[in-house]
N, C-alpha and C positions, 0 to 999 in steps of 0.2 A: 792205300796203306793196308798191310797185312795185319789182321787182328789175332791176338793169342787164342789158341784152342783152349777149351775148358778142361779137357781130360784126355787120357790116352784114347778112350773110346771116340771122343770128338776128333782127335788127331787121325785115327784110323778112318773115320768117316771122311775127313778132308782128303786123305790119301785116295780113297775110292773116288772122290770127286775129281781128283787129278788124273784118273784113268786106270787105277789099279782095280783088279777084281776084288770082290768081297773077301774079307779075311775072317776065317772061322777059327777063332781062338789063336790066330797067328802061330799055329804049330807046324804048318807045312808050307813049302814054297808056294807062292801064290801067283807068280807070273809064269806063263807058259811060253815055250819057244815060238809058237804061232803068234801069240799076242805081241811078243817082243819084235818079231820080224815084221809084223804088220804096222809097227810104229806106235803101239799102245804101251809105251814104256813110261810109267809114271816117274817123273823126275822129282822124287821125294825120298827122304830118309826119315824114319821114325825112331826116336831114342827116348830113354828116360834119363833124368838128371843123375840118378845114382846107380843105374843098372846097365848102362851102355846102349849100343845100337841094336835095334830089334829088326827093322826092315830097311833094305836098300832097294829102291825101285820095285817094291812089292815082293822082294825075295827075303824069306825069313833067314836072318843071319844070327838070330839069338842063340841061346845056350843049346837048344835042341835042333837048331836049323842046320842049313848046309855048312859043310866044313871044308871040303876040298874043291879044287878046280874041276874035277870030274863031276862032283855034285852040281856045281853051277852050270856046267855044260849040259847036264841032263835037263835043266830047267830052261835055260836061255839059248842053248845051242852053242856053236863054236864062237869064240871071240873074234872081233874084226882084226885084232892084232895081238901077238903074243911075243914077248921078248924075254929070253932066259938070261939071267945075269947072276952068277954065283949062287947064293942060297935062294934067290927069288925068281919068280916068273911074273913079270908085269903084263897084265892083260887089259885090253880095252874092248868094250862092247859098243862104243860110240856114245853119243849123248853127253859127252864130257865126264864119263865114268871110267876110272882105272881101278882095278883090283890087284893087289899084290899077294901072291901065294908063296909061302916059304916053307922050308924044312931046315931045322937046325941039326938033324940027325944024319947028315951026309947026303951025297948026291942021289936023288930019286927023280923019276919023271915028273914033269910039271903037273900032270893030272892028279898025282898023289900028294901034292903039296897043299898046305893049309892056308886058309884065308887069314891074313894078318892085318892088312890095312886097306883102306879105300881112299881115293882122292876124287873129289867132286869139283868139276869146273864147268863153266858155261851157264848162260842165262837160262832161267826157267826152273832151276832146282830150288826146292824148299827143304829145309831141315827142321823137323818138328821135334823139340826137346821138351818133354813134359807139357806145360801149358803155353809154351812160346814157339813161335815160328820165325825162322830166319831164311833169307834167300840170297843167292848170288846177286851182287849189285847193290845190296842194302848198305846204307851208311853205317859207319862205325858207331854212331850214336844209338843204333838199335841194339847193340850188345850191352847187357847189363853192366852197370858201373862196378859191381862186385866181381865180375868175371876175372879169373886169375890170368895174368899175362904169362905166357909160356915162350921161352926163347929157345931157338935151335930146332927142336923136334918138328918135323913137317914144315920147316920154314918159319916156325914161330907163329904166334897168334894168341887167341883168347879161348880159354877152356869153357865150353858150354855144358859139358857133361863129363862124368867120371864113371868108373865101374870097379867092382871088386876084382882083383887079379892077383893070383899067387900069394894070397895072404895079406895083401895091402890094397890100396886104392890107386888107380891109374887113370890117366887122361883117356877119354873115349871120343869126344867130339871137339875139334879145334876149328875155329873160324879164323882164317888168315885175312888180314886187311891190307890191301895194296896201296900203292902210292897215291891213288886218287881218294883215299879215305873210305873205300867201299870194300865189302867182303868180295874177294875174288876167287876163293876156293875154301872148301872144307876138307879137313883130313880126319879120317875116322880110324880109330884103333879097334879092331875086332878081337885079335889075340888068339885065334884058333890054334896057332903053332906054339903057343907058350911064349916065354920071355926070350 
């Protein structure tokens, strides 16, 4: 059984235990291309309940963190796959992680598009939200009873976190529960491209 973390500091300590390098103030990208290529890819997301996603696999995606596909490539190297589709570039680095980079201002190269959403699939991933920890494969009963049910967006699911966005609050972490009654993916809204 996964026990709740006591604070964001404890959550970051847990992330380090999962294989991420130490985070100094979480202000700079913390995963290096070498560490990623060597398989030291921490399968963890750190978010707060009211301020959104801070780290994805050790990469700082917070307010002052990475923004574009070019930024992420500098840290992790080239994605394993990249598919351009209209406004978006869907990228995968393996480990069940897809990042969607978009631009709403017309056609621009994928490298200049902004991180908008992430989808996490596959066993071994942990999502730490405030004092709680969730994982792929966990039963629906692990999601708090007060979690808001969201229909449609990201395939629907339960809101675990929100964030301020363009003068209002919006969904930030969504847990999708599959037919087996277990969490089968997380959809994260980062929102670097705006609305």
